[in-house]
MARROFI-142160 format. One record per atom (N, C-alpha, C): residue in one letter; z, y, x. Coordinates in steps of 0.001 Angstrom, whole numbers, plus 500000, padded with zeros to 6 digits. Example, Ala and Ser with C-alpha at 12.3 -4.5 7.8 and 13.67 -1.06 7.14 Angstrom:
residues 2
A507800494310513190 A507800495500512300 A507800496700513200 S507080497750512850 S507140498940513670 S507870500030512900 
***
This chain:
residues 338
N284537382031465147 N285551382539464638 N285648382518463309 S284351382567462420 S284294382556460983 S284854381198460677 L284447379656461269 L284890378649460996 L286297378465461050 L286984379186462063 L288465379097462199 L289211379733461041 L288672380963460555 L289179381583459444 L288965380826458198 L287742379973458229 L287409379492456894 L288334378368456722 L288705377640457800 L289502376225457847 L290964376565457954 A291430377864457866 A292755378200458448 A293542377602456930 P294528376976457124 P295467376612455773 P295990377567455236 T295809377345453497 T296341378362452668 T297500377997451967 L297484376705451505 L298766376211450949 L298883374827451336 C300007374311451334 C300318372939451940 C300632372267450336 S301299371071450623 S301300370238449193 S302708370807448306 L303348371418449193 L304654372031448484 L304851373526448736 P304252374347448072 P304045375560448106 P305606376366447797 T305941377203448697 T307432377709448668 T307398378544447327 G306679379539447073 G306521380456446034 G307936380963445365 T308541381926446539 T309991382088446392 T310059383588445731 T309091384085445461 T309200385510444510 T308993385004443166 E310345385054442512 E310198384944441045 E310925385949440345 D310314386046439027 D310935387082438008 D311177386589436582 T312274386073436571 T312638385337435324 T312692386288434271 C312227386342433157 C312285387813432114 C312981387442430902 D313800388312430629 D314340388136429196 D313441388948428154 M313361388465426839 M312311389089426085 M312732390347425347 D311759391185425074 D312237392256424478 D312259392157422893 G313474392166422605 G313705392249421026 G313605390972420798 K313795389844421294 K313455388355420833 K312272388161419974 A311272388876420876 A309837388511420283 A309441387486419973 N309927386227420568 N309276384816420703 N310147384099419687 A310828384751418980 A311499383546417717 A310511382699417096 D310784381282417041 D310093380331416695 D309263380584415549 T309947381319414536 T309366381509413036 T308509382824413151 K308481383426414412 K307470384799413913 K306049384756413773 K305551385512412951 K304131385277412598 K303369386353413342 S302088386456413338 S301183387661413708 S300135387754412869 L299127388623413231 L298001388853412382 L296881387793412766 G296440387138413514 G295265386226413694 G295886385021414630 S294999384176414551 S295443382640415026 S294234382394415660 G294261381058416303 G293008380482416928 G293476379062417484 G292442378202417459 G292582376754417906 G293693375938416893 T294076374813417751 T295259374181416700 T296661373907417957 G297507374170417418 G298888374275417799 G299897374183417029 S301114374769417454 S302239374977416707 S302709376133416041 S303614376161415236 S304009377940414748 S305038378234415778 Q305500377550416735 Q306407377926417814 Q305659378856418649 L306314379844419388 L305507380846420441 L306100380466421649 R305376380738422784 R305887380709424112 R306480381650424518 S307494381768425200 S308137382878426089 S307680383101427595 V308154384093428042 V307589384221429899 V308850383659430473 V308189383004431522 V308939382201432346 V309088383314433669 K307990383778434030 K307960384575435142 K306778385818435197 K307147386869435759 K306147387902435631 K306429388581437095 F304928389065437391 F304689389791438794 F303585390393438888 Q303406391480439666 Q301959392115439844 Q301327391462440792 A299816391047440551 A299276390242441373 A298882390974442784 A299011390346443841 A298920390864445304 A297342390965445641 E297057392172446292 E295879392947446611 E295929392209448051 M294433391497448424 M294022390958449688 M292551391074449964 R292387390787451010 R290741390820451236 R290364389067451339 E288945389301451019 E288558387714450700 E287042387880451151 G286320386656451456 G284954386511451584 G284608387452452743 A283644388260452916 A283175389197453970 A284080390494454159 G285313390414453451 G286239391593453561 G286524392352452197 F286112391852451260 F286244392895450050 F287530392373449550 K288163393500448684 K289324393580447992 K289536392702446807 I290406392137446455 I290770391197445573 I292248391323445067 H292603391002443891 H293929390777443216 H293932389229443237 R294867388608443556 R295175387182443319 R296367386763442530 P296063386823441275 P297118386402440461 P297814384877440412 I296764383843440738 I297126382506440979 I296603382167442405 G297561381514443035 G297048381094444360 G297829381991445781 G298588382599445362 G299461383342446251 G301077382765446409 S301906383370446937 S303165383098446949 S304233382977445686 E303781383599444822 E304552383983443566 E304866382748442578 M303872381629442651 M304082380649442000 M303525379381442695 T304273378134442540 T303934377224443236 T302517376247442622 T302016375430443362 T300977374621442633 T301575373895441588 A302687373382441311 A303180372648440166 A303395373549439159 E303516374618439266 E303724375762438268 E302263376294437607 T301529376068438285 T299908376586438209 T299035375221437652 D299613374172437804 D298930372883437687 D298147372756436174 P296842372612436022 P295986372316437120 P295112373457437800 F295481374623437481 F294727375823438404 F295308375971439723 L294210376287440747 L294530376313441882 L294319377967442318 M293641378481441735 M293511380004442175 M292812380871441098 L293176382191440943 L292605382996440158 L292242384540441192 D291040384834441444 D291057386148442329 D289976386924441542 E290751388150441360 E289901389208440261 E289107390013441501 L287782390309441448 L286907391073442127 L286524392231441601 G287354393376442114 G287048394968441484 G288184395120440335 P287912395917439394 P286459396819439321 P286471397718440586 T285393397767440866 T284860398812442123 T283402398916442129 T283104400241442675 T282011400745442645 T281415400712444187 Y280593400029444210 Y279798399737445661 Y278385400399445963 K278410400964447321 K276865401626447401 K275907400264447877 K274726400558447565 K273720399513447743 K274184399015449195 G274100397426449292 G274244396912450568 G275544396816451117 E276396397486450354 E278005397414450882 E278615396115450513 F278391395648449558 F279158394222449252 F278378393369449533 E278940392468450783 E278267391462451367 E278576389952450573 G279481389851449702 G279554388738448927 G280637387612450022 A280514386621449739 A280973385109450375 A280183384516451182 P279737384733452394 P278681383731452954 P278788382427452994 W278045381544453467 W277955380127453270 W279385379702453749 H279522378951452846 H281363378198452964 H281110376765452351 P281871376159452577 P282195374404451701 P283373374507450810 H283005373621450084 H284116373273449119 H284211371904448984 R285301371111448716 R285367369629448061 R286823369556447525 G286850368787446484 G287669368400445390 G288101369171444481 Q287219370399443969 Q287653371168443062 Q286646371727442181 D286850372289441011 D285839373141440318 D286144374551440762 T284995375148441150 T284858376828441148 T284164377175440024 V284848378456439584 V284067379166438394 V284179380446438608 M282851381000438743 M282650382539439064 M282497382983437614 Y283001384021437004 Y282695384876435786 Y282417386366436271 I281329387010435890 I280896388354436473 I281065388927434980 R281829390177434870 R282085390987433937 R280986392188434161 E281136392763435100 E280191393989435334 E279233393540436560 G278281394169436786 G277258393964438136 G276671392717438313 Q276119392083439223 Q275214391054439599 Q275311390561440937 G275169389457441279 G275197388730442543 G274242387642442602 D273598387091443660 D272832385817443852 D273897384959444235 H273131383599444118 H273928382194444599 H272900381555445196 Q273210380588446016 Q272352379725446633 Q273239378555447151 D273022377183447206 D273630376186447506 D273083374932448163 S273762373976448842 S273165372900449438 S272455371783448183 M272504372307447088 M272041371318446092 M270638371798445906 G270101373070446648 G268854373651446349 G268792374658445443 N269658375229444663 N269767375844443500 N269727377273444312 K268982378435443680 K269023379660443716 K268968380559442566 G269807381695442463 G269436382349441332 G270480383627441410 R270576384324440348 R271293385356439899 R272043385506438772 L273533385789439004 L274312385971437977 L274180387490437515 Y274320387991435823 Y274490388997435576 Y275582389295434914 A275892390402434251 A277030390918433448 A277211390050432463 G278262389249432364 G278434388457431201 G278304387017431577 D277717386393432539 D277147385277433001 D278489384619433567 C278474383051433426 C279347382273434032 C278633381152435064 Q279028380855436134 Q278434379773436698 Q279784378650436969 W279746377508436559 W280960376427436938 W280342375366437830 M280682375434438847 M280416374373439901 M281708373364440230 T280981372171440155 T281987371026440583 T281663370546442068 A282588370932442785 A282356370624444310 A282369369137444502 G283293368455444023 G283477367071444027 G283085366652445588 S282390365686445856 S282549365252447400 S282008366298448374 G281219367284447964 G281018368392448926 G279876368926448595 I280073370544448701 I278957371473448709 I279123372708449581 I278120373037449952 I278148374268450678 I277264375425449952 H277736376813449781 H277105377637448990 H277402379407449612 D276627380044448969 D276610381211449512 D276500382203448050 E277472382929447966 E277606383723446853 E277740385165446744 G277277385895445792 G277393387347445969 G276737388336446628 R275640387777447248 R274828388484448003 R273656389682447272 N272914390745447881 N271927391334447071 N272697392174446036 H274094392332446134 H274193393266445069 H273691394699444982 P273056395168444055 P272431396496444179 P272812397706444012 G274276397542444263 G274964398746444050 G275660399221442692 G276534400004442385 G277113400295441240 G278284399367440954 A278752399352439618 A280134398817439322 A279916397062439598 L281072396477440135 L281311395034440119 L282568394845439606 H282730393683438738 H283844393331438408 H283631391951438086 G284665390973438483 G284456389523438062 G285763388808438401 F285598387421438133 F286737386575438349 F286147385235439005 Q286969384912439976 Q286652383507440747 Q287911382533440428 M287743381600439880 M288964380480439428 M288455379341439936 W289485378603440462 W289425377054440967 W290479376303440146 I289926374800439734 I290660374218438960 I290548372819439920 N291911372163440016 N291873371018440772 N291243370221440175 L290629369066440779 L290307367709440133 L291176366743440357 P291249365715439434 P292376364623439634 P291495363566440814 K292428362496441208 K291999361734442268 K290696361031442141 T290688360824440680 T289567359965440372 T288256360472440483 H288158361925440657 H286915362583440545 H286527363586441756 K287475363672442728 K287405364354443767 K286252363823444763 M285638362717444750 M284700362289445306 M283380362154444503 M283266362612443308 M282130362618442375 M280834363439443015 D279896363152442530 D278748364125443038 D278752365537442406 P278287366573443523 P278443367780443036 P277615368344441994 S278157369359441038 S276920369592440065 S277373371083439670 Y276419371753438625 Y276669373279438199 Y276240373114436981 K276982374176436275 K276424374539435018 K276398376112434952 T275345376591434277 T275438378108434219 T275316378646432625 I276233379345432351 I276090379848431057 I275758381304431164 R274550381737430545 R274258383087430194 R274891383780429119 N275173385271429476 N276131385993428317 N275595385619426727 K274496385736426595 K273918385419425309 K274197383931424733 E274357383223425892 E274526381769425304 E275975381583425205 K276901382150425865 K278426382272425869 K279097382401424469 P279765381515424042 P280413381513422628 P281382382703422500 K281449383659421323 K282325384719421459 K283082384564419836 F284207385099419861 F285074385255418766 F285470386512418486 S285442386809417307 S285950388064416572 S286656388144415298 T287838388711415069 T288474388657414260 T287756389321413408 P288009389269411712 P287370389748410753 P287290391106410566 D288606391960411154 D288504393466411378 D287778393664412531 G287781392986413256 G286970393482414797 G287836393913415818 S289239393784415605 S290158394199416485 S290337393562417822 V289724392228417594 V290147391277418633 V288757390554418981 E288438390628420215 E287481389879420549 E287452389076421844 A286988387739421975 A287217386851422768 A285775386267423294 H285654386095424568 H284624385361425435 H285180384056425973 I284558382902425322 I285160381663425418 I284461380915426427 I284820380813427609 I284299380307428834 I284700378775428875 A285892378367428510 A286359377011428144 A287391377126427146 G287073376190426191 G288269375839425250 G287881376143423877 K288753376798423120 K288393377111421678 K289218378461421290 V288868379271420649 V289291380160419783 V288837379994418376 G290068380107417413 G289564379982415953 G288745378571415785 D287728378568415163 D286694377687415113 D285426377657416169 V285690378514417016 V284526378902418144 V284976377822419404 K283953377028419503 K284375376453420828 K283343376654422034 A283970376428423361 A282737376573424583 A281631375848424691 K280833376033425420 K279853375129425732 K280121374176426777 I281056374422427647 I281470374169428863 I282590372983428512 Q282392371584428798 Q283458370400428448 Q283853370130429968 P285035371087430487 P285339370466431863 P286050368954431884 I286163368534433269 I286635367182433441 I288156367387433292 V288893368326433401 V290160368608433174 V290275369796432108 P290933369083430977 P291248369875429720 P291973371148429894 I291139372327429953 I291621373783430073 I291046374598429090 Q291683375753428805 Q291130376929428300 Q291152378096429415 Y290058378859429155 Y289504379894430203 Y288827380926429196 I289622382092428787 I288917382823427653 I289490384286428117 E288604385043427872 E288729386677428159 E289228387277426699 F290212387907426641 F290353388280425328 F290446390095425561 V290023390493424505 V289953392543424607 V290378392586423104 L291585393391423403 L292366393615421971 L292144395190421754 K291434395767420732 K291701397310420582 K293098397913420539 P293270399199420447 P294516399869420370 P295458398991419138 N296645398871419508 N297572398151418715 N297239396970418000 A296248396274418347 A295782394946417647 A296955393935418268 T297109392915417352 T297930391679417442 T297240390658417168 Y297498389485418102 Y296707388181417859 Y297440387035418400 T297675385850417570 T298325384969418151 T297417383820418446 H297428383329419813 H296469382472420122 H296999380984420008 K296397379952419321 K296988378605419374 K296463377819420410 L297498377078420968 L297183376187422179 L297330374556421594 P296456373556422249 P297071372280422096 P298222371812422865 E299028370840422172 E300376370487422764 E300171370222424349 E299015369396424471 E298832368897426082 E298660370123427219 M298465371144426680 M298073372362427614 M299406372843427989 E300105372294428607 E301583372892429150 E301585374126429931 T300578374325430662 T300393375336431705 T299547376632430887 C300470377599431124 C299552378836430438 C299888380213431085 I298860380790431811 I299127381725432415 I298322383048431905 V298620384312431966 V298143385373431408 V297980386518432493 Y296888387019432633 Y296678388098433697 Y295876389162432830 I296589390467432856 I296118391777432315 I295109392359433371 F294061392274432954 F292866393334434069 F292622394673433635 E293004395391432334 E293003396547431794 E293963396993430795 G294388398020430713 G295046398492429557 G296357398281429915 E297214398433428477 E298748397711428488 E298955396991427089 G300118396228426929 G300484395874425934 G301642394550426131 A301697393715425246 A302809392655425280 A301886391362425371 V302445390385426225 V302190389060426172 V303452388386425764 A303496387666424855 A304683386759424244 A306085387582424496 G305709388825424075 G306929389960423800 G307370390519425228 M306728390247426248 M306948390828427814 M305963392139427971 K306245393330428028 K305324394505428445 K304565394341429566 G303390394648429780 G302779394678431152 G301414395578431028 G301134395599432310 G299698396608432421 G298711395966433422 R298112396915433915 R296772396397435007 R297505395564436114 A297159394243436155 A297508393482437481 A298675392929437091 T299433392880435860 T300501392148435359 T300106390493435206 T300691389559435723 T300513388046435715 T301945387632434876 L301449386940434287 L302755386121433292 L302525384645433168 L303501383912433583 L303435382715433505 L304418382054432390 L303902381564431275 L304739381110430027 L305316379914429947 S306025379686428829 S306837378362428935 S305876377372428568 K306281375771428505 K305363374733428277 K304865374321426945 S305698375150425843 S305030374770424636 S304748375801423605 G304185375782422489 G303836376853421603 G302559377571421755 D302515378639420839 D301341379499420925 D301720380791421637 V300640381714421910 V300659382861422723 V300425384059421747 Q301341384844421602 Q301350386147420985 Q301034387369421936 L299826387875421392 L299126389175422385 L299414390466421499 T299706391557422029 T299832392471421206 T299359394001422189 A298480394415421505 A297805395526422557 A298678397048422239 S298835397821423339 S299425399034423046 S298450400074422419 E298606401436422226 E297516402208421822 E296494402386422918 K296630401872423974 K295580402176424894 K294765400798425022 G294958399739424049 G294172398507424333 G294505397663425221 M293935396597425316 M294282395466426312 M293304394515426677 G292778394289427859 G291952393151428193 G292681392226429083 L292490390943429085 L293362389902429771 L292477388779430026 M292608387693431030 M292399386537431042 M293371385499430601 L293189384715429821 L294173383611429577 L293714382100430034 L294462381433430769 L294263380210431250 L295392379237430915 A294730378192430270 A295943377256429937 A295359375777430197 G296328374929430656 G295595373640430945 G296518372381430753 K295883371440431014 K296840370015431123 K297036369643432347 P298388369761433019 P298732369467434363 P298347368163434883 I297836367749435849 I297353366686436559 I298380365974437110 K299434366424437552 K300627365939438074 K300318365046439150 E299660365536440252 E299252364472441391 E299614365443442394 P299718364941443591 P300293365810444823 P298842366794445264 V299069367625445619 V298115368867446193 V298023368891447571 V297059368794448351 V297232369223449985 V296085370144450163 W296141371461450255 W295099372480450148 W295159372837451624 H293888372878452090 H293730373578453411 H292412374304453286 G292334375563453327 G291100376591453177 G290189376236451773 P289049375667452082 P288270375609450760 P288342373868450253 F289350373184451035 F289309371789450637 F290498371761449981 V290686370751448908 V291960370695448059 V291693368999447707 M292868368314448622 M292715366745448318 M294195366112447819 N294386365007447953 N295579364557447458 N296395364341448811 T295937363820449970 T296679363562451260 T296127364310452478 Q297236364449453498 Q296653364950454730 Q295442364407455296 E295470363088455335 E294341362376455768 E293007362580455194 E293145363000453596 E291802363232453277 E291141364571453409 I292264365510453876 I291790367022454404 I291199366802455602 T291944366074456600 T291377365678457922 T289656365431457818 Q290022364347457037 Q288107363917456828 Q287406364735456371 A287679365682455530 A286804366713454986 A286356367627456399 I287476368148457034 I287082368931457980 I286135368179458950 R286520366994459289 R285504366290460273 R284045366064459578 D283950365829458502 D282726365852457872 D282025367162457583 Y282576368195457507 Y281920369427457446 Y281560369743459085 Q282314369584460112 Q282024369757461221 Q280928368865461857 R280904367961461364 R279705366883461743 R278526366879460858 G278594367829459905 G277327367865459312 G277204367063458046 T278091366292457761 T278081364987456740 T278793365564455368 L279306366862455079 L280086366954453952 L279403367031452853 V278350367424452748 V277059366963451749 V276826365780451653 K277215365055450681 K276904363475450711 K275863363134449310 A275528364006448499 A274892363987447375 A274261365523447056 K273268365396446570 K272646366855446233 K272961367377444807 G273571366369444061 G273941366698442692 G272986367121441888 K273266367709440687 K272267368024439685 K272928369241438918 E271907369830438148 E272112370907437259 E272489370044435695 L273534370592435283 L273820369766433983 L273688370627432671 L273397372084432862 L273213373220431793 L272680374176432175 A271853374852431116 A271129376031431180 A269952376166432436 K268804375796432348 K268113375976433601 K267441377608433444 S268316378354433704 S267936379867433218 S268186380719434463 W268051380042435609 W268072381131436702 W266855381852436653 M267264383270437199 M266174384302437025 M266032384804438425 
***
């Protein structure tokens, strides 16, 4: 039964994504000439606007734990989120010892999977022979490539748990590459702060100001946690090639590109310009995802993401026959498993 659930189709090559919320701006806050108090990266002076706004759906995943899924549901198509496939928010939840069972052994092929732990901890082991534990602030970047099988999130000791699981599509030329993983400990992760300390950024991928991430993904993306203190304002600059930009608010309230939102608000932004962030008196925490679209067919079945149905069928056969893992892969960063 677990295998049938695991391989149940989630999205086809042309998801419908019928739930749309096209937004007007509050007070035309996205006028091209508008300025703000901070800036980061390299981009244009034009500001992005909101194309779609919705509340992330709540559902169950893994061994039955609750998540919010801002990316990968029915609200946006894979064309709109390209190159991103999925973003799941785990928690924030307080668990008893032994209550959180994680995501038991399961396969992947054709994508990057990125686990970021904000609070709590969890173990990981995979078919490459890696074993270890992620702690608060740590990030694990795994390239599934031709195939990997892993088990994640076990042995949570109890207490608070809050994290994000994100999938990035791989281009056709890289879908069958050898798997690999990269681990960034919190102390190694680049961080940015404005001079007055009103805005902080944890940079998993990309750049804020002059601070660059350690990770250099196959597909050019930015994956950044921003935390704004009450009433803080910041404009984040994006490279022109990063046409896709999605923002998910996980705590507090504020405005993104002039559109107000709060807990679990998800915003799809227009394809060019920079991103204006403004916190309310409650402050605001958010995940910003921006990337260069791959613009290739997406056929997605459970944990496998390929370009054709034939490739999906082959992936399922390989898994069933025990031949999905074609290479042991290698660790590319930070031999710091504890």
